[in-house]
C-alpha positions in Angstrom: 11.1 61.6 45.7 14.8 60.9 46.9 17.6 59.7 44.4 17.7 56.6 45.9 13.9 55.6 45.1 14.5 57.2 41.8 17.5 54.9 41.6 15.8 52.1 42.7 12.8 53.0 40.3 15.5 53.0 37.0 17.2 50.3 37.9 13.9 48.5 38.4 12.7 49.6 35.4 17.1 48.4 33.4 16.3 44.8 35.0 12.8 44.7 33.5 13.6 45.8 30.2 16.7 43.1 30.4 14.5 40.8 31.4 11.9 41.6 28.4 15.5 42.2 25.8 16.5 38.0 26.8 12.2 37.1 27.2 13.0 37.6 23.4 16.3 36.7 22.4 15.2 33.0 24.0 11.9 32.6 22.3 13.4 33.7 18.8 16.3 31.3 19.8 14.3 28.6 20.4 11.5 29.4 17.2 14.8 29.3 15.0 16.8 25.7 16.4 12.5 24.7 15.8 12.5 26.0 12.4 15.6 24.0 11.9 15.0 21.4 13.0 12.0 21.3 10.8 13.6 21.9 7.7 16.2 19.0 8.5 13.8 16.8 8.8 12.3 18.1 6.1 15.3 17.9 3.7 16.4 14.1 5.4 12.9 12.4 3.5 14.3 12.1 0.5 16.6 9.6 1.6 17.8 8.3 -1.4 21.8 8.4 -0.4 20.5 6.8 3.9 21.7 3.1 4.7 19.1 2.6 6.4 16.2 3.4 3.6 18.2 1.4 1.3 17.5 -1.4 3.0 13.9 -0.6 3.9 13.8 -0.1 0.1 15.6 -3.4 -0.6 13.3 -5.3 1.7 10.6 -4.3 -0.1 11.5 -5.1 -3.5 12.5 -8.3 -2.0 9.5 -9.1 -0.8 7.5 -8.0 -3.9 9.6 -10.8 -5.5 9.1 -13.8 -2.7 6.6 -16.3 -3.7 3.0 -16.0 -1.5 1.2 -19.2 -1.8 -2.3 -18.3 -2.7 -3.4 -21.8 -3.2 -2.9 -25.2 -4.9 -3.4 -26.2 -8.0 -3.7 -29.9 -9.7 -2.7 -31.2 -13.2 -4.8 -34.1 -14.4 -4.6 -35.9 -17.6 -7.2 -35.6 -19.5 -8.7 -38.8 -18.5 -9.1 -38.4 -15.4 -5.4 -39.6 -13.8 -4.0 -37.0 -10.9 -0.5 -35.6 -12.7 1.0 -33.9 -9.8 0.1 -30.4 -7.7 1.3 -27.4 -7.1 1.1 -24.1 -5.0 0.3 -21.6 -6.8 0.2 -17.5 -6.1 -2.2 -15.6 -7.8 -2.1 -12.3 -10.2 -5.5 -11.5 -10.9 -5.2 -7.8 -10.9 -4.1 -5.8 -13.7 -1.2 -4.7 -11.5 -0.3 -8.4 -10.4 -0.5 -9.4 -13.9 1.8 -7.3 -15.6 4.4 -8.1 -12.9 4.1 -11.7 -13.3 7.1 -13.2 -12.8 9.3 -10.8 -13.9 13.1 -10.3 -11.9 13.0 -13.6 -10.0 15.9 -15.6 -9.9 14.8 -18.7 -8.9 11.3 -20.3 -8.1 10.7 -24.1 -6.6 9.6 -27.1 -8.8 6.4 -27.7 -7.2 5.5 -23.3 -7.6 3.9 -21.5 -10.0 2.4 -18.1 -10.5 -1.8 -18.3 -11.6 -3.3 -15.9 -14.1 -6.6 -15.6 -14.0 -8.6 -12.9 -16.3 -11.2 -11.0 -16.3 -12.2 -12.6 -19.4 -11.9 -15.8 -21.6 -9.6 -15.1 -25.1 -6.7 -15.3 -27.3 -3.9 -14.0 -24.0 -0.1 -13.9 -24.9 2.3 -13.3 -22.9 6.4 -12.4 -23.2 9.7 -12.9 -20.8 10.9 -9.4 -20.8 12.6 -9.1 -17.8 11.9 -12.4 -16.6 14.9 -14.1 -15.2 14.4 -17.8 -15.3 13.1 -20.3 -18.0 9.1 -20.9 -17.6 7.0 -23.2 -19.3 3.5 -22.0 -20.1 0.7 -23.0 -19.7 -2.2 -21.6 -21.5 -6.2 -22.8 -19.9 -9.6 -22.6 -20.8 -12.9 -21.7 -18.8 -13.7 -25.5 -18.7 -10.2 -25.6 -17.1 -8.8 -28.0 -21.1 -5.6 -27.0 -21.4 -5.2 -25.5 -24.4 -1.3 -24.8 -25.4 2.2 -25.2 -23.5 5.4 -23.1 -24.5 8.2 -25.2 -23.3 11.3 -23.8 -21.9 10.7 -20.0 -22.8 13.8 -17.4 -23.5 14.4 -15.7 -20.7 14.2 -11.7 -20.7 12.8 -11.8 -24.2 10.1 -10.0 -26.1 9.2 -12.9 -28.1 5.3 -13.3 -28.0 4.0 -17.0 -26.9 0.2 -16.9 -27.4 -2.9 -19.1 -26.6 -3.8 -19.1 -30.5 -7.3 -20.4 -28.5 -9.5 -18.5 -25.9 -8.1 -18.8 -22.5 -9.0 -17.1 -19.3 -6.4 -19.0 -17.6 -2.5 -19.3 -17.3 -0.1 -20.9 -15.5 3.8 -20.5 -15.4 5.9 -23.0 -14.0 9.7 -23.6 -14.5 10.8 -25.1 -17.6 11.1 -28.2 -18.4 7.9 -29.2 -15.8 5.7 -29.8 -17.9 7.8 -33.0 -19.6 8.9 -34.1 -15.9 5.8 -34.7 -15.6 4.0 -35.2 -19.1 1.7 -32.5 -18.8 -0.2 -31.7 -22.6 -2.3 -30.2 -24.6 -5.9 -31.6 -23.4 -5.2 -32.2 -19.6 -6.8 -30.1 -16.9 -6.6 -28.4 -14.3 -8.5 -28.5 -10.4 -7.6 -25.4 -8.2 -8.3 -24.0 -5.6 -7.9 -20.2 -4.1 -6.5 -20.4 0.3 
């Protein structure tokens, strides 16, 4: 073999090795970039200080505390005379009943929270984390109002019992029952949408 051919063969081998080295470094670099990107994205999942996440979380919380019209409820006197009606948000699950009107800073006069319990029995409510004063109306399975607690104290652990078996509780803004002359012995009629 001539010197030139040996030299060309060496150069070709050298070029191939050089290309292999570049390929290895290139692939290694790509792998490192991908790993760094994955690490960065995963460490970014905490989001506890991200303004965008705080805004999203804030909106989700405020949606949780916005009134959702899910039905209507009418109050009638014990002799059947119509007194007034309200839109209701229904709290039927354990979680919904536990949350109730907590952390809400306002509610319209013609709105209320309607609690439905699985069994008719004595009920008792409190006002922990409730920011607006309420009238609490306890209702039995015959749709008769058995107890009204008026102008409840906000953010209080005081117990407000039904003193009789009840399966429903209606919460409206304080003063509502006086304004519309709603009394124990009156009736409710409600429907869900």
